[in-house]
Chimera marker file (.cmm) of the C-alpha trace (Angstrom):
<marker_set name="trace">
<marker id="1" x="282.870" y="199.944" z="-6.558" r="1" g="1" b="0" radius="0.5"/>
<marker id="2" x="279.509" y="201.573" z="-7.222" r="1" g="1" b="0" radius="0.5"/>
<marker id="3" x="275.827" y="201.022" z="-6.617" r="1" g="1" b="0" radius="0.5"/>
<marker id="4" x="275.645" y="198.675" z="-9.599" r="1" g="1" b="0" radius="0.5"/>
<marker id="5" x="275.630" y="195.949" z="-6.953" r="1" g="1" b="0" radius="0.5"/>
<marker id="6" x="272.444" y="194.998" z="-5.097" r="1" g="1" b="0" radius="0.5"/>
<marker id="7" x="271.842" y="197.259" z="-2.104" r="1" g="1" b="0" radius="0.5"/>
<marker id="8" x="271.672" y="194.338" z="0.346" r="1" g="1" b="0" radius="0.5"/>
<marker id="9" x="275.174" y="193.319" z="-0.788" r="1" g="1" b="0" radius="0.5"/>
<marker id="10" x="276.436" y="196.877" z="-0.236" r="1" g="1" b="0" radius="0.5"/>
<marker id="11" x="274.821" y="197.034" z="3.217" r="1" g="1" b="0" radius="0.5"/>
<marker id="12" x="276.471" y="193.728" z="4.184" r="1" g="1" b="0" radius="0.5"/>
<marker id="13" x="279.730" y="195.224" z="2.899" r="1" g="1" b="0" radius="0.5"/>
<marker id="14" x="279.323" y="198.247" z="5.221" r="1" g="1" b="0" radius="0.5"/>
<marker id="15" x="278.304" y="196.043" z="8.137" r="1" g="1" b="0" radius="0.5"/>
<marker id="16" x="281.427" y="193.909" z="7.735" r="1" g="1" b="0" radius="0.5"/>
<marker id="17" x="283.713" y="196.953" z="7.615" r="1" g="1" b="0" radius="0.5"/>
<marker id="18" x="282.109" y="198.400" z="10.764" r="1" g="1" b="0" radius="0.5"/>
<marker id="19" x="282.379" y="195.034" z="12.476" r="1" g="1" b="0" radius="0.5"/>
<marker id="20" x="286.117" y="194.794" z="11.882" r="1" g="1" b="0" radius="0.5"/>
<marker id="21" x="286.711" y="198.425" z="12.899" r="1" g="1" b="0" radius="0.5"/>
<marker id="22" x="285.049" y="197.665" z="16.250" r="1" g="1" b="0" radius="0.5"/>
<marker id="23" x="286.586" y="194.221" z="16.762" r="1" g="1" b="0" radius="0.5"/>
<marker id="24" x="289.269" y="195.481" z="19.145" r="1" g="1" b="0" radius="0.5"/>
<marker id="25" x="286.659" y="197.173" z="21.356" r="1" g="1" b="0" radius="0.5"/>
<marker id="26" x="287.400" y="200.712" z="20.200" r="1" g="1" b="0" radius="0.5"/>
<marker id="27" x="286.959" y="202.737" z="17.038" r="1" g="1" b="0" radius="0.5"/>
<marker id="28" x="289.496" y="205.514" z="16.542" r="1" g="1" b="0" radius="0.5"/>
<marker id="29" x="288.645" y="208.752" z="14.772" r="1" g="1" b="0" radius="0.5"/>
<marker id="30" x="290.920" y="207.682" z="11.883" r="1" g="1" b="0" radius="0.5"/>
<marker id="31" x="289.090" y="204.361" z="11.583" r="1" g="1" b="0" radius="0.5"/>
<marker id="32" x="285.694" y="206.094" z="11.662" r="1" g="1" b="0" radius="0.5"/>
<marker id="33" x="286.725" y="208.624" z="9.014" r="1" g="1" b="0" radius="0.5"/>
<marker id="34" x="288.151" y="205.869" z="6.827" r="1" g="1" b="0" radius="0.5"/>
<marker id="35" x="284.932" y="203.882" z="7.200" r="1" g="1" b="0" radius="0.5"/>
<marker id="36" x="282.817" y="206.914" z="6.246" r="1" g="1" b="0" radius="0.5"/>
<marker id="37" x="285.031" y="207.548" z="3.208" r="1" g="1" b="0" radius="0.5"/>
<marker id="38" x="284.621" y="203.940" z="2.099" r="1" g="1" b="0" radius="0.5"/>
<marker id="39" x="280.854" y="204.105" z="2.527" r="1" g="1" b="0" radius="0.5"/>
<marker id="40" x="280.804" y="207.108" z="0.200" r="1" g="1" b="0" radius="0.5"/>
<marker id="41" x="283.184" y="205.301" z="-2.155" r="1" g="1" b="0" radius="0.5"/>
<marker id="42" x="280.732" y="202.444" z="-2.672" r="1" g="1" b="0" radius="0.5"/>
<marker id="43" x="277.897" y="204.836" z="-3.425" r="1" g="1" b="0" radius="0.5"/>
<marker id="44" x="276.150" y="205.028" z="-0.055" r="1" g="1" b="0" radius="0.5"/>
<marker id="45" x="275.958" y="207.845" z="2.494" r="1" g="1" b="0" radius="0.5"/>
<marker id="46" x="277.136" y="207.606" z="6.113" r="1" g="1" b="0" radius="0.5"/>
<marker id="47" x="274.310" y="210.054" z="6.921" r="1" g="1" b="0" radius="0.5"/>
<marker id="48" x="271.627" y="207.710" z="5.539" r="1" g="1" b="0" radius="0.5"/>
<marker id="49" x="269.590" y="206.567" z="8.550" r="1" g="1" b="0" radius="0.5"/>
<marker id="50" x="269.815" y="202.871" z="7.653" r="1" g="1" b="0" radius="0.5"/>
<marker id="51" x="273.554" y="203.030" z="6.994" r="1" g="1" b="0" radius="0.5"/>
<marker id="52" x="274.364" y="204.951" z="10.186" r="1" g="1" b="0" radius="0.5"/>
<marker id="53" x="272.103" y="202.659" z="12.266" r="1" g="1" b="0" radius="0.5"/>
<marker id="54" x="273.833" y="199.588" z="10.845" r="1" g="1" b="0" radius="0.5"/>
<marker id="55" x="277.273" y="201.030" z="11.610" r="1" g="1" b="0" radius="0.5"/>
<marker id="56" x="276.305" y="202.042" z="15.168" r="1" g="1" b="0" radius="0.5"/>
<marker id="57" x="274.751" y="198.617" z="15.761" r="1" g="1" b="0" radius="0.5"/>
<marker id="58" x="278.042" y="196.953" z="14.819" r="1" g="1" b="0" radius="0.5"/>
<marker id="59" x="279.989" y="199.370" z="17.013" r="1" g="1" b="0" radius="0.5"/>
<marker id="60" x="277.744" y="198.669" z="20.027" r="1" g="1" b="0" radius="0.5"/>
<marker id="61" x="277.044" y="194.950" z="19.603" r="1" g="1" b="0" radius="0.5"/>
<marker id="62" x="279.053" y="193.341" z="16.815" r="1" g="1" b="0" radius="0.5"/>
<marker id="63" x="277.535" y="190.439" z="14.907" r="1" g="1" b="0" radius="0.5"/>
<marker id="64" x="279.539" y="187.345" z="14.027" r="1" g="1" b="0" radius="0.5"/>
<marker id="65" x="281.712" y="188.346" z="11.085" r="1" g="1" b="0" radius="0.5"/>
<marker id="66" x="281.211" y="185.000" z="9.367" r="1" g="1" b="0" radius="0.5"/>
<marker id="67" x="277.441" y="185.585" z="9.419" r="1" g="1" b="0" radius="0.5"/>
<marker id="68" x="277.910" y="188.973" z="7.762" r="1" g="1" b="0" radius="0.5"/>
<marker id="69" x="280.402" y="187.974" z="5.084" r="1" g="1" b="0" radius="0.5"/>
<marker id="70" x="278.314" y="184.937" z="4.237" r="1" g="1" b="0" radius="0.5"/>
<marker id="71" x="275.725" y="187.363" z="2.821" r="1" g="1" b="0" radius="0.5"/>
<marker id="72" x="278.187" y="188.584" z="0.195" r="1" g="1" b="0" radius="0.5"/>
<marker id="73" x="278.037" y="186.310" z="-2.815" r="1" g="1" b="0" radius="0.5"/>
<marker id="74" x="279.829" y="188.266" z="-5.547" r="1" g="1" b="0" radius="0.5"/>
<marker id="75" x="283.531" y="187.269" z="-5.711" r="1" g="1" b="0" radius="0.5"/>
<marker id="76" x="284.666" y="190.754" z="-6.799" r="1" g="1" b="0" radius="0.5"/>
<marker id="77" x="282.868" y="192.221" z="-3.771" r="1" g="1" b="0" radius="0.5"/>
<marker id="78" x="284.488" y="189.645" z="-1.502" r="1" g="1" b="0" radius="0.5"/>
<marker id="79" x="287.987" y="190.567" z="-2.679" r="1" g="1" b="0" radius="0.5"/>
<marker id="80" x="287.217" y="194.298" z="-2.476" r="1" g="1" b="0" radius="0.5"/>
<marker id="81" x="285.697" y="193.824" z="0.964" r="1" g="1" b="0" radius="0.5"/>
<marker id="82" x="288.768" y="192.034" z="2.254" r="1" g="1" b="0" radius="0.5"/>
<marker id="83" x="290.928" y="194.881" z="0.937" r="1" g="1" b="0" radius="0.5"/>
<marker id="84" x="288.720" y="197.514" z="2.557" r="1" g="1" b="0" radius="0.5"/>
<marker id="85" x="288.454" y="195.591" z="5.817" r="1" g="1" b="0" radius="0.5"/>
<marker id="86" x="292.247" y="195.633" z="5.951" r="1" g="1" b="0" radius="0.5"/>
<marker id="87" x="292.286" y="199.386" z="5.242" r="1" g="1" b="0" radius="0.5"/>
<marker id="88" x="289.794" y="200.091" z="8.039" r="1" g="1" b="0" radius="0.5"/>
<marker id="89" x="291.613" y="197.800" z="10.480" r="1" g="1" b="0" radius="0.5"/>
<marker id="90" x="294.947" y="199.502" z="9.697" r="1" g="1" b="0" radius="0.5"/>
<marker id="91" x="293.637" y="203.072" z="9.385" r="1" g="1" b="0" radius="0.5"/>
<marker id="92" x="295.236" y="204.165" z="12.663" r="1" g="1" b="0" radius="0.5"/>
<marker id="93" x="298.625" y="202.825" z="11.533" r="1" g="1" b="0" radius="0.5"/>
<marker id="94" x="298.496" y="199.666" z="13.608" r="1" g="1" b="0" radius="0.5"/>
<marker id="95" x="296.429" y="196.520" z="13.823" r="1" g="1" b="0" radius="0.5"/>
<marker id="96" x="295.296" y="194.887" z="17.049" r="1" g="1" b="0" radius="0.5"/>
<marker id="97" x="295.440" y="191.109" z="17.345" r="1" g="1" b="0" radius="0.5"/>
<marker id="98" x="291.630" y="191.036" z="17.393" r="1" g="1" b="0" radius="0.5"/>
<marker id="99" x="291.484" y="193.019" z="14.151" r="1" g="1" b="0" radius="0.5"/>
<marker id="100" x="294.028" y="190.740" z="12.475" r="1" g="1" b="0" radius="0.5"/>
<marker id="101" x="291.993" y="187.722" z="13.596" r="1" g="1" b="0" radius="0.5"/>
<marker id="102" x="288.843" y="189.302" z="12.122" r="1" g="1" b="0" radius="0.5"/>
<marker id="103" x="290.577" y="189.875" z="8.797" r="1" g="1" b="0" radius="0.5"/>
<marker id="104" x="291.726" y="186.242" z="8.727" r="1" g="1" b="0" radius="0.5"/>
<marker id="105" x="288.233" y="185.093" z="9.682" r="1" g="1" b="0" radius="0.5"/>
<marker id="106" x="286.792" y="187.060" z="6.751" r="1" g="1" b="0" radius="0.5"/>
<marker id="107" x="289.377" y="185.616" z="4.357" r="1" g="1" b="0" radius="0.5"/>
<marker id="108" x="288.556" y="182.098" z="5.517" r="1" g="1" b="0" radius="0.5"/>
<marker id="109" x="284.799" y="182.712" z="5.219" r="1" g="1" b="0" radius="0.5"/>
<marker id="110" x="285.324" y="183.925" z="1.655" r="1" g="1" b="0" radius="0.5"/>
<marker id="111" x="287.468" y="180.924" z="0.773" r="1" g="1" b="0" radius="0.5"/>
<marker id="112" x="290.492" y="183.191" z="0.262" r="1" g="1" b="0" radius="0.5"/>
<marker id="113" x="294.095" y="182.398" z="1.182" r="1" g="1" b="0" radius="0.5"/>
<marker id="114" x="294.759" y="183.540" z="4.768" r="1" g="1" b="0" radius="0.5"/>
<marker id="115" x="298.480" y="183.996" z="4.063" r="1" g="1" b="0" radius="0.5"/>
<marker id="116" x="297.586" y="186.496" z="1.334" r="1" g="1" b="0" radius="0.5"/>
<marker id="117" x="295.407" y="188.337" z="3.857" r="1" g="1" b="0" radius="0.5"/>
<marker id="118" x="298.434" y="188.561" z="6.178" r="1" g="1" b="0" radius="0.5"/>
<marker id="119" x="300.535" y="189.800" z="3.276" r="1" g="1" b="0" radius="0.5"/>
<marker id="120" x="297.917" y="192.455" z="2.498" r="1" g="1" b="0" radius="0.5"/>
<marker id="121" x="297.891" y="193.613" z="6.136" r="1" g="1" b="0" radius="0.5"/>
<marker id="122" x="301.686" y="193.911" z="6.222" r="1" g="1" b="0" radius="0.5"/>
<marker id="123" x="301.749" y="195.785" z="2.895" r="1" g="1" b="0" radius="0.5"/>
<marker id="124" x="299.028" y="198.187" z="4.077" r="1" g="1" b="0" radius="0.5"/>
<marker id="125" x="300.850" y="198.972" z="7.333" r="1" g="1" b="0" radius="0.5"/>
<marker id="126" x="304.121" y="199.522" z="5.447" r="1" g="1" b="0" radius="0.5"/>
<marker id="127" x="302.343" y="201.826" z="2.988" r="1" g="1" b="0" radius="0.5"/>
<marker id="128" x="300.911" y="203.902" z="5.839" r="1" g="1" b="0" radius="0.5"/>
<marker id="129" x="304.379" y="204.248" z="7.386" r="1" g="1" b="0" radius="0.5"/>
<marker id="130" x="305.818" y="205.341" z="4.040" r="1" g="1" b="0" radius="0.5"/>
<marker id="131" x="303.079" y="207.924" z="3.626" r="1" g="1" b="0" radius="0.5"/>
<marker id="132" x="303.673" y="209.251" z="7.149" r="1" g="1" b="0" radius="0.5"/>
<marker id="133" x="307.416" y="209.459" z="6.456" r="1" g="1" b="0" radius="0.5"/>
<marker id="134" x="306.731" y="211.386" z="3.245" r="1" g="1" b="0" radius="0.5"/>
<marker id="135" x="304.608" y="213.864" z="5.192" r="1" g="1" b="0" radius="0.5"/>
<marker id="136" x="307.418" y="214.317" z="7.738" r="1" g="1" b="0" radius="0.5"/>
<marker id="137" x="309.960" y="214.977" z="4.989" r="1" g="1" b="0" radius="0.5"/>
<marker id="138" x="307.664" y="217.366" z="3.144" r="1" g="1" b="0" radius="0.5"/>
<marker id="139" x="306.978" y="219.255" z="6.382" r="1" g="1" b="0" radius="0.5"/>
<marker id="140" x="310.721" y="219.897" z="6.691" r="1" g="1" b="0" radius="0.5"/>
<marker id="141" x="310.729" y="221.432" z="3.224" r="1" g="1" b="0" radius="0.5"/>
<marker id="142" x="307.956" y="223.887" z="3.995" r="1" g="1" b="0" radius="0.5"/>
<link id1="1" id2="2" r="1" g="1" b="0" radius="0.2"/>
<link id1="2" id2="3" r="1" g="1" b="0" radius="0.2"/>
<link id1="3" id2="4" r="1" g="1" b="0" radius="0.2"/>
<link id1="4" id2="5" r="1" g="1" b="0" radius="0.2"/>
<link id1="5" id2="6" r="1" g="1" b="0" radius="0.2"/>
<link id1="6" id2="7" r="1" g="1" b="0" radius="0.2"/>
<link id1="7" id2="8" r="1" g="1" b="0" radius="0.2"/>
<link id1="8" id2="9" r="1" g="1" b="0" radius="0.2"/>
<link id1="9" id2="10" r="1" g="1" b="0" radius="0.2"/>
<link id1="10" id2="11" r="1" g="1" b="0" radius="0.2"/>
<link id1="11" id2="12" r="1" g="1" b="0" radius="0.2"/>
<link id1="12" id2="13" r="1" g="1" b="0" radius="0.2"/>
<link id1="13" id2="14" r="1" g="1" b="0" radius="0.2"/>
<link id1="14" id2="15" r="1" g="1" b="0" radius="0.2"/>
<link id1="15" id2="16" r="1" g="1" b="0" radius="0.2"/>
<link id1="16" id2="17" r="1" g="1" b="0" radius="0.2"/>
<link id1="17" id2="18" r="1" g="1" b="0" radius="0.2"/>
<link id1="18" id2="19" r="1" g="1" b="0" radius="0.2"/>
<link id1="19" id2="20" r="1" g="1" b="0" radius="0.2"/>
<link id1="20" id2="21" r="1" g="1" b="0" radius="0.2"/>
<link id1="21" id2="22" r="1" g="1" b="0" radius="0.2"/>
<link id1="22" id2="23" r="1" g="1" b="0" radius="0.2"/>
<link id1="23" id2="24" r="1" g="1" b="0" radius="0.2"/>
<link id1="24" id2="25" r="1" g="1" b="0" radius="0.2"/>
<link id1="25" id2="26" r="1" g="1" b="0" radius="0.2"/>
<link id1="26" id2="27" r="1" g="1" b="0" radius="0.2"/>
<link id1="27" id2="28" r="1" g="1" b="0" radius="0.2"/>
<link id1="28" id2="29" r="1" g="1" b="0" radius="0.2"/>
<link id1="29" id2="30" r="1" g="1" b="0" radius="0.2"/>
<link id1="30" id2="31" r="1" g="1" b="0" radius="0.2"/>
<link id1="31" id2="32" r="1" g="1" b="0" radius="0.2"/>
<link id1="32" id2="33" r="1" g="1" b="0" radius="0.2"/>
<link id1="33" id2="34" r="1" g="1" b="0" radius="0.2"/>
<link id1="34" id2="35" r="1" g="1" b="0" radius="0.2"/>
<link id1="35" id2="36" r="1" g="1" b="0" radius="0.2"/>
<link id1="36" id2="37" r="1" g="1" b="0" radius="0.2"/>
<link id1="37" id2="38" r="1" g="1" b="0" radius="0.2"/>
<link id1="38" id2="39" r="1" g="1" b="0" radius="0.2"/>
<link id1="39" id2="40" r="1" g="1" b="0" radius="0.2"/>
<link id1="40" id2="41" r="1" g="1" b="0" radius="0.2"/>
<link id1="41" id2="42" r="1" g="1" b="0" radius="0.2"/>
<link id1="42" id2="43" r="1" g="1" b="0" radius="0.2"/>
<link id1="43" id2="44" r="1" g="1" b="0" radius="0.2"/>
<link id1="44" id2="45" r="1" g="1" b="0" radius="0.2"/>
<link id1="45" id2="46" r="1" g="1" b="0" radius="0.2"/>
<link id1="46" id2="47" r="1" g="1" b="0" radius="0.2"/>
<link id1="47" id2="48" r="1" g="1" b="0" radius="0.2"/>
<link id1="48" id2="49" r="1" g="1" b="0" radius="0.2"/>
<link id1="49" id2="50" r="1" g="1" b="0" radius="0.2"/>
<link id1="50" id2="51" r="1" g="1" b="0" radius="0.2"/>
<link id1="51" id2="52" r="1" g="1" b="0" radius="0.2"/>
<link id1="52" id2="53" r="1" g="1" b="0" radius="0.2"/>
<link id1="53" id2="54" r="1" g="1" b="0" radius="0.2"/>
<link id1="54" id2="55" r="1" g="1" b="0" radius="0.2"/>
<link id1="55" id2="56" r="1" g="1" b="0" radius="0.2"/>
<link id1="56" id2="57" r="1" g="1" b="0" radius="0.2"/>
<link id1="57" id2="58" r="1" g="1" b="0" radius="0.2"/>
<link id1="58" id2="59" r="1" g="1" b="0" radius="0.2"/>
<link id1="59" id2="60" r="1" g="1" b="0" radius="0.2"/>
<link id1="60" id2="61" r="1" g="1" b="0" radius="0.2"/>
<link id1="61" id2="62" r="1" g="1" b="0" radius="0.2"/>
<link id1="62" id2="63" r="1" g="1" b="0" radius="0.2"/>
<link id1="63" id2="64" r="1" g="1" b="0" radius="0.2"/>
<link id1="64" id2="65" r="1" g="1" b="0" radius="0.2"/>
<link id1="65" id2="66" r="1" g="1" b="0" radius="0.2"/>
<link id1="66" id2="67" r="1" g="1" b="0" radius="0.2"/>
<link id1="67" id2="68" r="1" g="1" b="0" radius="0.2"/>
<link id1="68" id2="69" r="1" g="1" b="0" radius="0.2"/>
<link id1="69" id2="70" r="1" g="1" b="0" radius="0.2"/>
<link id1="70" id2="71" r="1" g="1" b="0" radius="0.2"/>
<link id1="71" id2="72" r="1" g="1" b="0" radius="0.2"/>
<link id1="72" id2="73" r="1" g="1" b="0" radius="0.2"/>
<link id1="73" id2="74" r="1" g="1" b="0" radius="0.2"/>
<link id1="74" id2="75" r="1" g="1" b="0" radius="0.2"/>
<link id1="75" id2="76" r="1" g="1" b="0" radius="0.2"/>
<link id1="76" id2="77" r="1" g="1" b="0" radius="0.2"/>
<link id1="77" id2="78" r="1" g="1" b="0" radius="0.2"/>
<link id1="78" id2="79" r="1" g="1" b="0" radius="0.2"/>
<link id1="79" id2="80" r="1" g="1" b="0" radius="0.2"/>
<link id1="80" id2="81" r="1" g="1" b="0" radius="0.2"/>
<link id1="81" id2="82" r="1" g="1" b="0" radius="0.2"/>
<link id1="82" id2="83" r="1" g="1" b="0" radius="0.2"/>
<link id1="83" id2="84" r="1" g="1" b="0" radius="0.2"/>
<link id1="84" id2="85" r="1" g="1" b="0" radius="0.2"/>
<link id1="85" id2="86" r="1" g="1" b="0" radius="0.2"/>
<link id1="86" id2="87" r="1" g="1" b="0" radius="0.2"/>
<link id1="87" id2="88" r="1" g="1" b="0" radius="0.2"/>
<link id1="88" id2="89" r="1" g="1" b="0" radius="0.2"/>
<link id1="89" id2="90" r="1" g="1" b="0" radius="0.2"/>
<link id1="90" id2="91" r="1" g="1" b="0" radius="0.2"/>
<link id1="91" id2="92" r="1" g="1" b="0" radius="0.2"/>
<link id1="92" id2="93" r="1" g="1" b="0" radius="0.2"/>
<link id1="93" id2="94" r="1" g="1" b="0" radius="0.2"/>
<link id1="94" id2="95" r="1" g="1" b="0" radius="0.2"/>
<link id1="95" id2="96" r="1" g="1" b="0" radius="0.2"/>
<link id1="96" id2="97" r="1" g="1" b="0" radius="0.2"/>
<link id1="97" id2="98" r="1" g="1" b="0" radius="0.2"/>
<link id1="98" id2="99" r="1" g="1" b="0" radius="0.2"/>
<link id1="99" id2="100" r="1" g="1" b="0" radius="0.2"/>
<link id1="100" id2="101" r="1" g="1" b="0" radius="0.2"/>
<link id1="101" id2="102" r="1" g="1" b="0" radius="0.2"/>
<link id1="102" id2="103" r="1" g="1" b="0" radius="0.2"/>
<link id1="103" id2="104" r="1" g="1" b="0" radius="0.2"/>
<link id1="104" id2="105" r="1" g="1" b="0" radius="0.2"/>
<link id1="105" id2="106" r="1" g="1" b="0" radius="0.2"/>
<link id1="106" id2="107" r="1" g="1" b="0" radius="0.2"/>
<link id1="107" id2="108" r="1" g="1" b="0" radius="0.2"/>
<link id1="108" id2="109" r="1" g="1" b="0" radius="0.2"/>
<link id1="109" id2="110" r="1" g="1" b="0" radius="0.2"/>
<link id1="110" id2="111" r="1" g="1" b="0" radius="0.2"/>
<link id1="111" id2="112" r="1" g="1" b="0" radius="0.2"/>
<link id1="112" id2="113" r="1" g="1" b="0" radius="0.2"/>
<link id1="113" id2="114" r="1" g="1" b="0" radius="0.2"/>
<link id1="114" id2="115" r="1" g="1" b="0" radius="0.2"/>
<link id1="115" id2="116" r="1" g="1" b="0" radius="0.2"/>
<link id1="116" id2="117" r="1" g="1" b="0" radius="0.2"/>
<link id1="117" id2="118" r="1" g="1" b="0" radius="0.2"/>
<link id1="118" id2="119" r="1" g="1" b="0" radius="0.2"/>
<link id1="119" id2="120" r="1" g="1" b="0" radius="0.2"/>
<link id1="120" id2="121" r="1" g="1" b="0" radius="0.2"/>
<link id1="121" id2="122" r="1" g="1" b="0" radius="0.2"/>
<link id1="122" id2="123" r="1" g="1" b="0" radius="0.2"/>
<link id1="123" id2="124" r="1" g="1" b="0" radius="0.2"/>
<link id1="124" id2="125" r="1" g="1" b="0" radius="0.2"/>
<link id1="125" id2="126" r="1" g="1" b="0" radius="0.2"/>
<link id1="126" id2="127" r="1" g="1" b="0" radius="0.2"/>
<link id1="127" id2="128" r="1" g="1" b="0" radius="0.2"/>
<link id1="128" id2="129" r="1" g="1" b="0" radius="0.2"/>
<link id1="129" id2="130" r="1" g="1" b="0" radius="0.2"/>
<link id1="130" id2="131" r="1" g="1" b="0" radius="0.2"/>
<link id1="131" id2="132" r="1" g="1" b="0" radius="0.2"/>
<link id1="132" id2="133" r="1" g="1" b="0" radius="0.2"/>
<link id1="133" id2="134" r="1" g="1" b="0" radius="0.2"/>
<link id1="134" id2="135" r="1" g="1" b="0" radius="0.2"/>
<link id1="135" id2="136" r="1" g="1" b="0" radius="0.2"/>
<link id1="136" id2="137" r="1" g="1" b="0" radius="0.2"/>
<link id1="137" id2="138" r="1" g="1" b="0" radius="0.2"/>
<link id1="138" id2="139" r="1" g="1" b="0" radius="0.2"/>
<link id1="139" id2="140" r="1" g="1" b="0" radius="0.2"/>
<link id1="140" id2="141" r="1" g="1" b="0" radius="0.2"/>
<link id1="141" id2="142" r="1" g="1" b="0" radius="0.2"/>
</marker_set>
């Protein structure tokens, strides 16, 4: 995804990702790094004053996720956002019940199938475990 989308849509995208990362009351270093990488990936900068203020605001006093995702009107952005929300929520290799609930809330707000959101969460966690296992095996070879 690039800046070909309206900036207000991209900012809502970032706000939603930060909201989910903070939904369990803590943001791990892995989650923060993943969030920053995603911000760069959509064509924004985590160092931009407006972007960093928006992220910190969500970390300190999260908005209602349904209010945030309601701002995103483009279906492709909604699907991409759900995928990235799952990535941020799972970045530390686990997902808290509050984070899972936030993902489902986003899926519902977007009119997407909640069972597919659950499937995406499970697939993401399994992928992270496979990647970690690969790193363990490769470390033995070195």
